[in-house]
C-alpha positions, 0 to 999 in steps of 0.5 A: 875915446869914443867907439861906436859900431858902424851901422852903415856897414851892413848894406846887403840886407835887401840881398839877404832878403832876396836870397832867403825868399829864393831859398824858401821858394825852392824848399816849398817846391821840394816839399810839395813834390815830396808831399805828392810822391809820398801821398801816392806811395802811401795810397798805393801801399795801403791799397795793396797791403804793403805795410812798408810802402805805406809806412814810408809814404806816411813818414814822407808826408809828415816830413814834407809838412815839417820841412814846409813849416820849418822853412816858413818859420825860418824866414819869419825868424830871419825877418824878425832878426833883420828888423831887430838889427835895423832898430839898433 
């Protein structure tokens, strides 16, 4: 008896790529908006001597950069996994 996996069973790979692209678009839009708002808060807090607002704005800038980097890395990782899966 020979048992082989059904490689034609994963027909939704292109749909998965489209969904990942759409999610990346929304994540990057939120990251850019967060970067703008946090940068403005950081600038206002620094100019007025409000150290709490400046610290929160600075943290928001770093979090928005990290979110954008992780979103890009996640899509690259997903594309790599799909490529490896198609080679099997």
